[in-house]
Phi, psi and omega in degrees: 000164178274143177217158178247127181282123178256332184209140181239126175244016177105301182249332176240158183231142163265119185233155176238137181272182188290352177270354182095004183277137180272136176228153170262137185224152175222168178273150176258108180074199182263120177271136180231145176245122178308130177081358184245121177255092185233159178278346175220093183297336176247132185234163173299134181103345175290140167267129183236155175266136185221164174233147178288123173269318179207095185298327179296322179264006181055050181239146180235160175247124180277121184256342182191160180245124183283156180311136174264150173268342170194178173192162180231140181239163165221165179294143176292132181289351183255343179206112185294344180268356174244164179235160182246122181279114181293311181192168178223168182051056185259142175274323185204158175243132173252116174264116177270120186236158174222152180268350173200155176049066349277168178260134176265124179283151173298330175299320176294317180300312182293327171300314178300318182291321176300315178297318180292325174299316190292332181256012174061047179241117180301139181239144177234131178257124180239117176268123190259169171072040175294346179294335181266001184287147165241193188297324181298315180293322181296318175297322182294312181301310183299323178295315179291322182300314178303313181300306184285328175292326181296332180257012171105005181264147168284133176231131177226168181224150178202167171232103177297319178306319179264004182057040180246126176090353185290319184296320182297315178299322184297325175296323176293330186274343184307125176059025173238157171263113189242135175271127179253123183219173180148167178299157173299139174090001179274351174113013184299313185294322178296315180299314182299322173309318181286325182277328182230081184301340180275346182262120180274121174240132180284132177239145182227149178291151177293138182302115183296323186286331186250344185073007181260155182282153170267135183295123176249346179241124183266327182229153171294140182214142177254144179230141171284127177274142183307319182278359184110149185090178182227155173227135181253119176272142181232153177301145177299142180241133178280330184219152176238080188292135177282148177220141175056029164254118182276155183308316187291343184256351191298315182299338175295343184260007172256108186297330180286335174275332186301325185284349183249003189294327179289343181270356178289151182295323184244138180297330183257028181297130179264354173071032181233293183253351188288144169285155178066033181276120184289331174296314177292327177297323176296320179291322175298310184297323184277331180098155175277339178207148173274173183297327177279004176093358184280162183258128180293160187305311183300315183291320181294317185275340177291325174301313179300317183300314182296321180294322177288326180298318180290345181268356182266126181302137179294331178269006178089175179277147178287000000 
């Protein structure tokens, strides 16, 4: 029978069959997906084919993985040549970011957005902890909001602590399967408490000595939303390493660059040292700074592009 994976703990999976019954399941042998070298061949969000192993104990044996319509990955924290499937069969990805305690860098945001673009998953950026903002943070938010909205991404703000903006986010989640991601300490577990009052999530204070969040979610887990749809909570990540994205294709995952690629003099332009580059011409045309001191979208995002390009092996992934 078919079942949907809600939680993975590495060796056992929590799955629900099509009647809504919950089962414990494990794999039969080694499951492989063609073309995917992953530390976890079965991910939350997967539909799997199963056989009853022990009816009395409500356990199933997973015999196969049904086709995915998409998935999103990150670099394995244990092996840079492997990737870890964060979740599959996703309608949209929600990145929870914070401007302080901890600070989410624009580099981290751009890595996440590139991964979402590569796997054709719409992304929304939501900045949490607005209750702690002062003038500097508000101005910073407006700058980033202008940048990301100008290239087509939805940007929102909220304070889970003050229950501000949560209902607006709830509407975005309605009837969709949404991936929830972000650094540890940005408030993902607190948000789930607000969205799902009956689901208890352990929350911890951000570590004061390092400014880094303490992990409160160990494994990815999917929850049913009362209004319809599902939300997948993921362990907080410190970095979102790119995998299997080649240097030549990176610019295709920057929407503001994509429309200009055919205007470059060379088809294999990397937009760094080559003459006749339309991307660099757009930066010069826009300028490196506006009169108010803010950084235009092309200049700001180009820095991220170059940093990401340098992180991709020149000879490709093994």
